[in-house]
C-alpha positions in Angstrom: 0.0 0.0 0.0 1.6 3.3 -1.1 2.2 6.0 1.6 -0.1 9.0 1.5 1.2 12.3 0.1 1.3 14.1 3.4 3.5 11.4 4.9 5.9 11.5 1.9 6.2 15.3 2.0 6.7 15.4 5.7 9.3 12.6 5.6 11.2 14.3 2.8 11.3 17.7 4.6 12.5 16.1 7.8 15.2 14.1 5.9 16.5 17.3 4.4 16.9 18.9 7.8 18.7 15.9 9.1 21.0 15.9 6.1 22.0 19.5 6.9 19.6 21.8 5.1 18.6 24.9 7.2 15.2 25.0 5.5 13.3 22.9 3.0 10.0 22.7 1.2 8.6 19.4 0.0 5.7 18.8 -2.3 4.3 15.4 -3.1 1.7 15.0 -5.9 -0.4 12.5 -7.8 -2.3 13.1 -11.0 -4.3 11.1 -13.5 -5.2 12.4 -17.0 -7.4 10.7 -19.7 -7.8 12.1 -23.2 -9.8 10.8 -26.2 -9.5 12.3 -29.7 -12.1 11.6 -32.3 -11.5 12.4 -36.0 -13.9 12.1 -38.9 -16.0 9.3 -37.5 -13.5 7.2 -35.7 -11.1 7.1 -32.7 -7.9 8.9 -33.5 -6.2 8.3 -30.1 -6.9 7.5 -26.5 -4.5 7.9 -23.7 -4.3 7.6 -19.9 -1.4 8.8 -17.8 -1.0 8.5 -14.1 2.0 10.2 -12.5 3.3 10.8 -9.0 6.3 12.5 -7.7 8.1 14.6 -5.2 9.6 18.1 -5.6 12.1 19.4 -3.1 13.4 23.0 -2.5 16.5 23.1 -0.4 18.2 26.0 1.4 21.7 24.9 2.4 24.4 27.2 3.8 23.0 30.2 1.9 22.6 28.1 -1.3 19.4 27.1 -3.1 18.5 24.0 -5.1 15.2 22.7 -6.5 15.1 19.0 -7.5 12.5 16.3 -8.2 12.0 12.6 -8.4 9.3 10.1 -9.3 10.7 7.2 -7.2 8.8 7.4 -4.0 10.0 4.3 -2.3 11.3 5.2 1.2 14.8 4.1 0.6 14.9 5.9 -2.7 13.6 9.1 -1.2 16.2 9.0 1.5 19.0 8.5 -1.0 17.6 11.3 -3.2 17.4 13.8 -0.4 20.9 13.1 0.9 22.4 13.4 -2.6 20.4 16.6 -3.3 21.7 18.3 -0.1 25.2 17.4 -1.0 24.8 18.8 -4.5 23.3 22.0 -3.1 26.5 22.7 -1.2 28.4 22.9 -4.5 26.3 25.8 -5.8 27.0 29.5 -5.6 25.5 31.2 -2.5 22.5 33.5 -2.9 21.6 35.7 0.1 18.1 36.3 -1.1 17.0 32.7 -1.1 14.9 31.5 1.9 11.4 30.3 2.7 8.8 33.1 2.9 8.2 34.9 6.2 5.8 32.6 8.0 3.5 35.5 8.6 2.6 35.3 4.9 1.1 31.8 5.5 -1.5 33.2 7.9 -5.0 34.4 7.1 -5.7 31.6 4.7 -9.4 31.8 3.6 -11.6 29.3 5.3 -13.9 28.3 2.4 -14.5 25.5 0.0 -13.4 26.6 -3.5 -15.2 23.6 -5.0 -12.2 22.6 -7.1 -13.0 18.9 -7.0 -16.0 17.3 -8.7 -17.0 14.4 -6.4 -18.5 12.6 -9.4 -15.2 12.6 -11.4 -14.6 8.8 -10.9 -17.9 7.9 -12.5 -16.8 8.6 -16.1 -15.8 5.5 -18.0 -14.1 5.0 -21.4 -17.4 4.6 -23.3 -18.8 7.9 -21.9 -15.7 9.7 -22.9 -15.8 8.3 -26.4 -19.5 9.3 -26.8 -18.7 12.9 -25.6 -16.0 13.3 -28.2 -18.2 11.8 -30.9 -21.0 14.2 -30.0 -18.7 17.2 -30.6 -18.0 16.1 -34.1 -21.7 15.4 -34.7 -22.5 18.9 -33.6 -20.0 20.3 -36.1 -21.5 18.4 -39.0 -25.0 19.7 -38.2 -24.0 23.3 -38.8 -25.6 25.1 -41.8 -23.2 24.9 -44.7 -21.5 21.7 -43.4 -21.0 20.4 -46.9 -17.9 22.6 -47.1 -16.3 20.8 -44.1 -13.2 18.9 -44.9 -12.4 17.4 -41.5 -13.4 17.6 -37.9 -11.2 16.6 -34.9 -13.0 16.5 -31.6 -11.8 15.6 -28.1 -12.7 15.1 -24.5 -10.4 14.9 -21.5 -10.4 15.0 -17.8 -7.9 15.1 -15.0 -7.6 14.6 -11.3 -4.8 16.2 -9.3 -3.8 15.9 -5.6 -0.9 17.4 -3.7 0.6 18.1 -0.3 3.1 20.8 0.4 5.2 20.8 3.7 7.7 23.5 4.8 10.2 23.0 7.7 9.0 26.3 9.2 5.5 25.0 9.9 3.5 25.4 6.7 1.4 22.5 5.5 -1.2 22.6 2.8 -3.2 20.2 0.6 -5.0 20.6 -2.7 -7.3 18.4 -4.7 -8.8 19.4 -8.0 -10.5 18.1 -11.2 -11.0 19.5 -14.6 -12.9 18.5 -17.7 -12.5 19.7 -21.2 -14.2 19.3 -24.6 -12.9 20.6 -27.9 -13.5 20.6 -31.6 -11.4 21.8 -34.6 -12.9 22.2 -38.0 -11.3 22.7 -41.4 -13.3 23.8 -44.5 -12.6 24.2 -48.2 -12.9 27.7 -49.7 -13.7 28.2 -53.4 -10.1 29.4 -54.1 -8.6 26.2 -52.6 -7.7 27.6 -49.2 -8.7 25.6 -46.1 -9.5 27.8 -43.2 -9.5 26.3 -39.8 -11.2 27.2 -36.6 -11.9 25.7 -33.2 -13.9 25.9 -30.0 -13.1 24.7 -26.6 -14.5 24.6 -23.1 -13.1 23.6 -19.7 -14.4 23.5 -16.2 -13.7 22.2 -12.7 -17.0 20.4 -12.6 -18.5 18.3 -15.4 -21.9 19.9 -15.0 -20.4 23.3 -15.9 -19.4 22.2 -19.4 -21.6 23.1 -22.3 -23.0 20.1 -24.2 -20.3 18.8 -26.7 -22.5 19.2 -29.8 -22.7 22.9 -29.0 -18.9 23.1 -28.9 -18.7 21.3 -32.2 -21.4 23.5 -33.8 -19.6 26.7 -32.7 -16.3 25.5 -34.1 -17.9 24.7 -37.5 -19.8 28.0 -37.6 -16.5 29.9 -36.9 -14.7 28.0 -39.6 -17.5 28.4 -42.2 -17.5 32.1 -41.3 -13.9 32.4 -42.6 -15.0 31.4 -46.2 -14.3 34.2 -48.6 -12.0 36.1 -46.2 -10.2 39.0 -47.9 -7.2 41.1 -47.1 -8.0 43.9 -44.8 -7.1 47.5 -45.6 -4.4 49.6 -43.9 -6.0 52.2 -41.7 -6.3 53.6 -38.2 -9.7 52.6 -36.9 -11.4 51.1 -33.8 -10.3 47.7 -32.7 -12.7 45.2 -31.0 -11.2 42.0 -29.6 -13.7 39.3 -28.8 -13.7 37.9 -25.3 -12.0 34.6 -26.0 -9.3 36.2 -28.1 -8.5 39.1 -25.7 -6.4 37.0 -23.4 -3.5 37.3 -25.9 -3.4 41.1 -25.3 -3.9 40.8 -21.6 -1.2 38.2 -21.1 1.2 40.6 -22.9 0.2 43.3 -20.4 0.6 41.1 -17.3 3.9 39.5 -18.2 5.9 42.7 -17.4 4.3 42.7 -13.9 6.3 39.7 -12.9 8.9 40.3 -10.2 11.7 38.8 -12.3 10.9 41.1 -15.2 11.0 44.2 -12.9 14.2 43.2 -11.1 16.0 42.4 -14.4 14.8 45.6 -16.1 12.8 43.8 -18.7 9.5 45.5 -18.0 7.9 48.5 -19.7 6.0 48.9 -16.4 9.2 49.2 -14.3 8.8 52.3 -12.0 5.2 52.8 -13.0 3.3 51.6 -9.9 1.0 54.4 -8.9 1.0 55.8 -12.4 -1.8 55.9 -14.9 -1.0 53.5 -17.8 -4.5 52.9 -19.1 -7.9 54.4 -19.4 -10.5 54.2 -16.6 -11.9 51.1 -18.3 -8.7 49.2 -17.3 -10.0 48.1 -13.9 -9.1 44.6 -12.8 -7.9 42.6 -9.9 -6.3 39.2 -9.2 -8.8 37.0 -7.4 -7.7 33.5 -6.3 -10.9 32.9 -4.3 -13.4 32.4 -7.1 -15.4 29.2 -6.5 -14.7 26.6 -9.2 -12.3 29.1 -10.8 -9.7 27.6 -13.2 -7.0 29.6 -11.4 -8.4 29.4 -7.9 -6.3 28.4 -4.8 -6.1 28.9 -1.1 -2.3 29.3 -1.2 0.2 29.7 -3.9 3.3 27.7 -4.8 5.2 29.1 -1.9 2.5 28.6 0.7 1.6 32.3 0.7 -2.1 32.7 1.7 -4.2 33.7 -1.3 -5.8 37.1 -1.3 -7.5 39.3 -3.8 -5.5 42.4 -4.8 -5.9 45.1 -7.4 -3.7 45.1 -10.5 -5.1 48.2 -12.3 -7.5 50.6 -10.6 -9.2 52.7 -13.2 -6.0 52.7 -15.3 -3.6 53.1 -12.4 -1.0 50.3 -11.9 -1.4 49.1 -8.3 0.4 45.8 -7.7 2.8 43.4 -9.3 3.3 39.6 -9.2 6.1 39.4 -6.7 7.2 36.2 -4.9 9.3 36.1 -1.7 12.6 35.8 -3.6 12.1 38.8 -5.9 10.4 40.7 -3.1 13.7 40.6 -1.2 15.6 41.6 -4.2 13.3 44.5 -5.0 12.6 45.6 -1.5 8.8 44.9 -2.1 6.2 43.1 0.0 5.4 39.8 -1.7 2.0 39.3 -3.3 2.3 36.0 -5.2 4.6 34.8 -7.9 1.9 34.0 -10.5 -1.6 35.1 -11.5 -4.8 33.3 -10.5 -8.1 34.5 -11.9 -8.7 38.0 -13.2 -11.7 39.9 -11.9 -12.7 42.7 -14.3 -15.1 45.5 -13.6 -17.6 44.8 -16.3 -19.4 47.2 -18.7 -23.1 47.2 -19.4 -23.2 45.4 -22.8 -22.2 42.1 -24.3 -20.0 41.7 -27.4 -22.8 42.4 -29.9 -23.9 45.4 -28.0 -20.4 46.8 -28.0 -20.0 46.3 -31.8 -23.3 48.2 -32.3 -21.9 51.0 -30.2 -18.5 51.0 -32.0 -20.1 51.4 -35.4 -17.1 51.0 -37.7 -13.8 49.1 -37.3 -12.5 45.5 -37.1 -13.4 42.8 -34.6 -10.5 40.4 -34.0 -11.5 36.8 -33.4 -7.9 35.4 -33.4 -4.3 36.3 -33.3 -1.9 34.7 -35.8 1.7 34.9 -34.6 3.5 38.2 -33.9 5.3 39.4 -30.8 5.2 41.7 -27.9 8.3 43.2 -26.4 8.0 43.2 -22.6 10.9 45.7 -22.2 9.7 48.4 -24.6 5.9 47.6 -24.8 6.1 47.5 -28.6 3.9 44.9 -30.2 2.9 43.6 -33.7 0.3 40.8 -34.1 -1.1 39.1 -37.1 -4.9 39.0 -36.7 -8.0 37.7 -38.4 -11.6 38.6 -37.8 -14.4 40.6 -39.4 -15.0 44.1 -40.7 -17.7 45.9 -38.7 -19.9 48.3 -40.6 -22.7 50.4 -39.1 -22.4 48.3 -36.0 -22.9 45.0 -37.7 -20.4 42.2 -38.4 -19.7 42.3 -42.2 -17.1 40.4 -44.4 -14.3 38.2 -42.9 -10.8 39.8 -43.1 -7.4 38.3 -42.8 -3.8 39.0 -43.8 -3.7 41.9 -41.4 -1.3 43.2 -38.6 -2.2 45.3 -35.6 0.7 47.2 -34.1 1.5 49.8 -31.5 2.8 50.2 -27.9 1.0 48.9 -24.8 1.6 52.2 -23.0 -0.5 53.8 -25.7 -3.0 51.0 -26.5 -4.4 50.7 -23.0 -5.0 54.4 -22.8 -7.2 53.9 -25.8 -9.3 51.3 -24.1 -12.8 52.7 -24.7 -15.3 50.0 -23.8 -15.3 46.8 -21.8 -18.0 44.1 -22.1 -20.0 42.2 -19.5 -19.2 38.9 -21.2 -16.0 37.5 -19.5 -14.7 34.4 -21.3 -15.4 31.6 -18.7 -13.0 29.0 -20.0 -9.7 30.8 -19.0 -8.4 32.1 -15.7 -7.9 35.4 -17.5 -11.7 35.7 -17.9 -11.3 38.5 -20.4 -14.4 40.3 -21.7 -14.8 41.9 -25.1 -12.5 44.9 -25.3 -12.8 47.9 -27.7 -9.9 50.3 -28.4 -10.1 53.6 -30.2 -7.7 54.6 -33.1 -5.5 51.5 -33.6 -3.1 51.0 -36.5 -4.0 48.2 -38.9 -1.8 47.2 -41.8 -3.0 44.9 -44.6 -0.2 42.5 -45.7 
């Protein structure tokens, strides 16, 4: 009978102390993931993977090491820890490395985030296959489906469990599930091109997923909507970014908020805390305490108690993502080292309502390559989407670039929707920007 994860983590942390580490953090985990892919009427692949392991962070004589193993036999763990401590002594010292101040562990929220679906174990192979098959069937029921070349659909689910133990008293456990259904559709245009589109949904609880045939139908409708796409014109005009695509822009804004980027002077937001970098519509917080949220947690990867905090307050930059290590280097109080869920202050209209208000411009439904420079803020992205005329979605457009600088773009944020994309921890709503540079290729 295998030992439980808490026992493994506690034993590893204690072994590290006995081997000479001044501090240690041990995390033991177990996960199971099942995926089924269904393509054009038959099973394409089916896989199941079960993994378990132990991660260990060591603080030895002013030196730091992070190591991992998948061999959890007691004798193997003992040898692993002893060797890891010896290896850590050969590394260069780093005076900023230490476990977080234990005060940061306190105040952990006492609530059930509902991250685990208790019915997860009831799914069997036949049900998973039928769910993937249903996604394809939904795609082939879309109007115009005769233009479909191929449909690839999938269903997957995961269970994850972990225990984290620090030698300074912190202990924390986490159990979570997730379910996901997807569909990708390619179609044939009259000029021989084969546009592709997709749809996807993921949730902590199976009951929160949309029905698979709806996911397939949306993917097909999006692909069929690309037929006849033409090159867009070069112009300065309003830009709308649909909710599910807006995460690409937001991720490029958040990356320079990382403590590592700030400390290494690779951030266009360096020195700008307390300054206005966006319009009043840029109003969002990091919120790890959303029930069933894809990014939710009671504590982060360092054991720091999860708390909501503002990132941008009506355009003013308020906080960064700073872990204990970079907090010491920067002389800043730690918040957390990575994002959880974003909480936006919503507008009053959904995507369609915002396009009607925008009137003229382009609505971007997807980004195709490009880059964003975290140091300067300059960006250039390939985009596809639709021309908007008199508030209505018109012809599909492609072969376009949108470019600019984030420190200008977010000041041009004019409207925010009330339609956050539910299948991402970024939870971005539809965003509309005034006067953005488009270039037809």
